[in-house]
C-alpha positions, 0 to 999 in steps of 0.5 A: 837532308834527314827526313823523319819517316822512312819513305817506304812508308810515307809519300809513296808514289801510288798514294797508297796509305800503308798500315802501321803495325805497331801491335807487332813491337811489345810482343817481341822478346830477346833470345840469348846470345848465341855466342861471344867471341874474344878478339885478338889484336896484333900489337902494331894494329891501329887502335887498342881492341885488346879484350874486345869481345863480339856477341850475336843474338836474334833481333826479330824476324823480317815481315818482308822475307821471314829472315831473322834479323841479327843484333851484333854487340861490340864490347870493349874491356871497360864494359862500353859497347855498340850494338849493330844490326845486320838490318840497314847496317844500323847502329841500335845503341852505343852505351858509354860511361858518364862522369860517374862511370855509369854506362849510358845509352846515348842513341835513339833506337828500338829494342827489335827490327820491327820498327826499322823494317815497318814504322816510321822511324826517321832512319834511326842509326841507319846507313844511309844510301845510295845517295844521302840527303835530296836530289832535286826532282829526283833526277841526275845525268851521268856520262850524257844519261839521265836518271830518274828516281822515286821522288819521296819527299816534298810532295813529290819534288825530291828524292831523299836518302834512297827512297824506298829502296834505301840502304838502311832498310836492306839486309846486309851480309855481316862478318865478324872481323878481328877488331870489329864487324863488316857489313856488305850489301850488293846493290843491283844495276837500276836498283832504286834507279841507280846505275851500276852494280855496287858492292857497298861495304861498312866496317865498325870498329870500337876500341878501349878508348871508346872510339867508334870508326865507320868505314864506308868502302865501295866499287861499281861497274858502271859510273854511279852516284854514291854518297853513304853516311850514318843517321844516328840521333844522339842525345848524351843525356841518355837515350831515355830523354825523349821529351820535346826539346830535350837535346836543347841544353847539349853544348856544340862546338863546330870547329872547322866550318865557317860556311853553310850551303844555302837552301831554298823554300824545300831546303834543296842548296841553291849553290850559294854559300854564306858565312856563319859568322854573326848568324845563328849557325855560327858554332865556332865557340861552344853554344847551347842549342837552345840559346840559338835555335829560335833566333831570326833566320829564314834558314832556320825557318826553312828547316824548322830549326838546325837542318843545314849542311855544313862546308868543312874548312880544310877538307882534302879528301883524305885526312879526317877533319874534326867537325863537332863537339858535343857535350852534356852538362848532365852526364859529362859525356862528350862526343867529337866527330871526324871525317874526310867528307866535304860536309855535314848536316847538323840536325836537331830532329825537328820533325820527330814526334809524329802520332804514328811513331812507335815507342823507343827503347825507353817505352816512349816516343821520341819527340821533336828536338829530342836528339841531333845528328851529325851526317857527314856527306857530299853536299845535297843535290851536288850532282845537280849544282854547278858551284859544287865541286864534288859530285859524289860520282863513283866511277867504275874501277875506282875505289869509294873510301870515306870514314866517320869516327866518333869518340866519346869521353867524359 
């Protein structure tokens, strides 16, 4: 379940109200690139990466550690690009051509690292982990041992997105690859309440056909819970479209999901499944979000709009399945999302627009329903739900291997 405010800022268990440090946002200025790397790729390599360049520059200073965050830009031969930060292994921007050939930034985010570290930014673009979405009461059992996590959501009822030790607020080691970027974070045993020393890797590969692959891998020395995803907010009209409801004209098709998981009153799955046919959740054929988001539905009321886990038809855990197609009539930009995870959260940013939010890249605050997220995942609270077959448990000695693909066209 996406939440729109970083848990290290809101609902801390000690009831201490942190201070927002907005005064730092305007003072940061980008420095020139420190280098540009031209990538040479074997002709037999997957994807077309010839002519790709990767640049690096400072992204601001982290207030907690004094470290300089880094921003990496992968640019393909046509000028489209993806910007990535080592803080949170975060997608900062994706710029792709519209129907007129103009490059458009289609992702919400910030111009420097400060808002990502200190302000409630809704996990924008971040790598979510160790476990995405909600864990009821913040407790789970593995190998007859109960683990208790920080409960940062629903007035202390649930743990969500790793809480104040989430992967999206950690600095990752970065490595430039021949065809992309690799980020590594080593989580210590019991860090954030999760067992096991876990070496997690996120690899980004962006090719000349505007396909972005996100490859997740991990290993652990102790059985643990692991469910990583990406939390990018998309507006295919352009990220400068920040006003309330500005994403509602997007056309959405969810071609391989005939069911959703049913939520209780705090948006934790009950273990029940519901067919989407004949409901507002049915995007088997293309629909504008505005045509269905305000229809009568108890599940829509719980989420204050679309904020639901969809079940992926044809899932086998290995083969990526196309799960979403999103289109902007304004720009002509189309996004297709594929994954080999069993479900995904479809979310329409229903809780953005709080007064404490900093200004985004365009100089304006991102408002309610100004973007959408498609977040592939294991089902929320699966570890505690008998009806959900896959629990998201990574066993010692096994290899975690999952993938998300964002493909853009016009």
